[in-house]
C-alpha atoms as one frame of an Amber mdcrd trajectory, in Angstrom:
protein
  89.675 164.401 162.232  86.220 162.919 161.754  83.750 162.512 164.535  81.648
 159.413 164.510  78.746 158.770 166.741  78.178 155.218 167.868  74.592 154.654
 168.860  74.175 151.676 171.148  71.541 149.260 169.992  69.664 146.623 171.841
  69.450 143.025 170.799  66.047 141.394 170.939  66.029 138.461 173.328  63.866
 135.520 172.284  61.499 133.938 174.776  62.492 130.548 176.137  60.334 127.613
 177.177  61.407 128.308 180.774  60.171 131.897 180.571  56.855 130.711 179.149
  56.442 128.342 182.094  57.366 131.027 184.612  54.971 133.505 182.977  52.227
 130.869 183.033  52.777 130.272 186.771  52.883 134.002 187.478  49.576 134.606
 185.691  47.944 131.508 187.207  48.910 132.672 190.686  48.501 136.456 190.520
  45.604 136.708 188.070  43.712 133.417 188.456  40.589 134.563 186.591  40.851
 135.283 182.851  39.640 138.835 183.351  42.430 141.434 183.077  45.069 138.976
 181.822  45.635 141.273 178.864  45.671 144.457 180.927  48.780 146.513 181.519
  48.822 146.363 185.329  49.605 142.629 185.570  52.695 142.950 183.375  53.859
 146.276 184.802  53.760 144.673 188.262  55.799 141.756 186.888  58.453 144.062
 185.442  58.547 146.383 188.482  59.229 143.363 190.700  59.056 145.402 193.909
  59.602 142.412 196.232  62.283 140.820 194.009  60.161 137.682 193.641  60.547
 137.389 189.872  64.186 137.969 188.964  63.517 136.349 185.601  61.109 139.177
 184.688  63.917 141.622 183.819  64.795 139.763 180.608  61.985 141.511 178.681
  60.003 144.755 179.037  56.444 144.489 180.369  55.007 145.118 176.897  56.839
 142.042 175.591  55.489 139.840 178.398  51.991 141.108 177.651  52.352 140.560
 173.914  53.776 137.090 174.535  50.669 136.138 176.489  48.331 137.702 173.917
  50.085 136.048 170.993  49.811 132.600 172.622  46.698 133.180 174.735  44.939
 129.895 173.979  47.992 127.812 174.873  48.746 129.870 177.990  45.128 129.678
 179.175  45.109 125.905 178.702  48.349 125.512 180.662  47.201 127.983 183.334
  43.987 126.052 183.941  45.900 122.760 184.175  48.395 124.295 186.637  45.596
 125.826 188.731  43.818 122.481 189.011  47.061 120.763 190.037  47.853 123.423
 192.681  44.268 123.888 193.916  44.087 127.515 192.769  40.546 128.836 192.290
  40.378 130.077 188.683  37.359 132.235 189.563  39.183 134.080 192.365  39.515
 137.792 191.559  42.989 139.120 190.890  44.887 141.171 193.422  44.635 138.658
 196.255  47.718 137.414 198.041  48.994 134.269 196.353  51.879 131.843 196.507
  55.027 132.434 194.469  56.807 129.428 192.981  59.923 128.583 194.979  63.422
 128.737 193.498  63.570 124.922 193.609  60.388 124.733 191.562  61.787 127.219
 189.028  64.978 125.148 188.675  62.918 121.996 188.104  61.012 123.828 185.355
  64.290 124.808 183.729  65.564 121.224 183.755  62.313 119.782 182.359  61.896
 122.346 179.608  65.476 121.856 178.385  64.758 118.156 177.987  61.408 118.591
 176.239  62.120 121.582 174.001  65.002 120.131 171.987  64.141 120.225 168.315
  60.536 121.352 168.789  59.107 124.368 167.033  57.292 126.794 169.285  53.903
 128.275 168.482  55.486 131.733 168.597  57.806 130.800 165.748  54.891 130.288
 163.360  53.944 133.969 162.980  50.570 133.840 164.691  48.641 137.034 165.317
  47.670 137.798 168.917  44.210 136.751 170.052  41.719 139.314 171.258  41.695
 139.935 174.982  38.400 141.723 175.262  36.187 138.714 174.620
């Protein structure tokens, strides 16, 4: 009789356009200023999800969310600034202040829109870019 050991493995989940939009809104709301957007605390708080505000955050570990932002920092920062202007969020406000969380209805609308617009488009993350530097 032979004993075999089956080691469970994890499958890497790709990021979706919806997750990018939700991450953008999270950063825009909870870390409005650029400072500390690459720090660990912002993404650990996202993954910990103490108040169950971000159910979508469990799809990736905090390090993956952080790397996703760093890898696409220029695009995220552009979208964050646009979102902040639209929502009247002060981009100079220090992080850690109480902020609004997107409603479930808003998240569903994002999902519907991104499904329509992402068909057949290549994402910046699929082009093998290196992450930008956060300490500038």
